[in-house]
C-alpha positions as CSV (number, residue, x, y, z in Angstrom):
1,M,81.3,112.3,134.6
2,I,83.2,113.4,131.4
3,Q,81.0,116.6,131.1
4,A,81.6,117.6,134.8
5,T,85.3,117.3,134.3
6,R,85.4,119.4,131.1
7,I,83.1,122.1,132.9
8,K,85.5,122.0,135.6
9,R,88.5,122.2,133.4
10,A,86.9,125.2,131.6
11,S,86.1,126.8,134.7
12,L,89.7,126.7,136.0
13,F,90.9,127.8,132.6
14,T,88.5,131.1,132.8
15,L,89.5,131.7,136.4
16,A,93.4,131.3,135.8
17,F,92.9,133.6,132.6
18,A,90.9,136.3,134.4
19,M,93.4,136.4,137.0
20,A,96.4,136.8,134.8
21,S,94.4,139.5,132.9
22,G,93.5,141.2,136.1
23,C,96.9,141.3,137.5
24,D,98.4,142.8,134.3
25,T,95.7,145.4,133.9
26,H,95.8,146.2,137.7
27,E,99.6,146.8,137.4
28,K,99.1,149.1,134.4
29,V,96.5,150.9,136.1
30,S,98.3,151.5,139.3
31,V,101.4,152.9,137.6
32,M,99.1,155.2,135.6
33,S,97.4,156.4,138.5
34,Y,100.5,158.0,140.1
35,P,100.9,161.6,139.1
36,E,103.8,162.1,136.5
37,P,104.5,158.4,136.1
38,D,107.5,158.9,134.0
39,S,109.2,161.7,136.3
40,P,112.4,160.7,138.3
41,G,110.2,160.9,141.6
42,A,107.7,158.3,140.4
43,R,110.3,156.1,139.4
44,I,112.1,156.1,142.6
45,L,108.7,155.8,144.5
46,L,107.8,153.1,142.2
47,E,111.1,151.2,142.3
48,K,112.4,151.7,145.8
49,C,109.0,151.8,147.8
50,G,107.6,149.1,145.6
51,M,110.1,146.5,146.5
52,C,108.5,145.7,149.7
53,H,104.9,146.9,149.6
54,A,102.7,148.7,147.4
55,A,103.9,152.2,146.5
56,P,101.8,154.6,148.4
57,L,100.0,157.4,146.3
58,P,101.6,160.7,147.0
59,S,97.9,161.8,148.0
60,S,97.7,159.2,150.8
61,H,99.7,161.9,153.2
62,V,99.7,165.7,153.5
63,A,102.9,167.2,152.7
64,S,104.0,167.9,156.1
65,I,103.8,164.1,157.0
66,W,105.8,162.8,154.1
67,P,109.2,163.8,155.7
68,G,108.7,161.6,158.7
69,V,107.4,158.7,156.5
70,L,110.6,158.9,154.4
71,Q,112.7,158.9,157.5
72,R,110.8,155.8,158.8
73,M,111.2,153.8,155.6
74,Q,114.7,154.4,155.4
75,I,115.1,152.7,158.9
76,R,113.2,149.8,157.9
77,M,115.1,149.4,154.7
78,T,118.5,149.4,156.5
79,S,117.2,147.3,159.3
80,K,116.3,144.8,156.6
81,G,119.8,144.9,155.1
82,Q,119.0,147.1,152.0
83,R,120.6,150.3,150.7
84,A,118.9,153.5,152.0
85,L,118.3,156.1,149.5
86,Q,121.0,158.2,148.4
87,P,120.3,162.2,149.6
88,E,119.8,163.0,146.0
89,E,117.1,160.1,145.8
90,T,115.5,161.3,149.0
91,T,115.6,164.9,147.8
92,I,113.9,164.0,144.5
93,L,111.5,161.7,146.0
94,L,110.2,164.0,148.8
95,D,110.0,166.8,146.2
96,Y,107.5,164.6,144.3
97,L,105.6,163.5,147.2
98,Q,104.9,166.8,148.6
99,R,104.1,168.4,145.4
100,H,101.4,165.8,144.7
101,A,100.4,165.2,148.4
102,R,96.9,165.7,149.9
103,I,95.8,169.1,150.5
104,A,95.2,169.5,154.2
105,E,91.6,170.0,155.2
């Protein structure tokens, strides 16, 4: 009985440690997987778009789709009481997303 309790505790500890480590590693890998991760465009994407959901990779869409996606997200932000992006932020973000967008096939 005591042995089973120790095994359960060790298993729970191992699982908790693995989950915590996995989250930390996942976050670092995610940020590093964005092109130019220290650029103003990437920072806006990660800070603003990552507030409500995982920030999409620029390669999620082709360049011509990104303006509509940004417009739709701006509407959602304001409908939830959040501040929409400033025009300069929108310009920087759109430029970043379009420069690193998926190439149309």
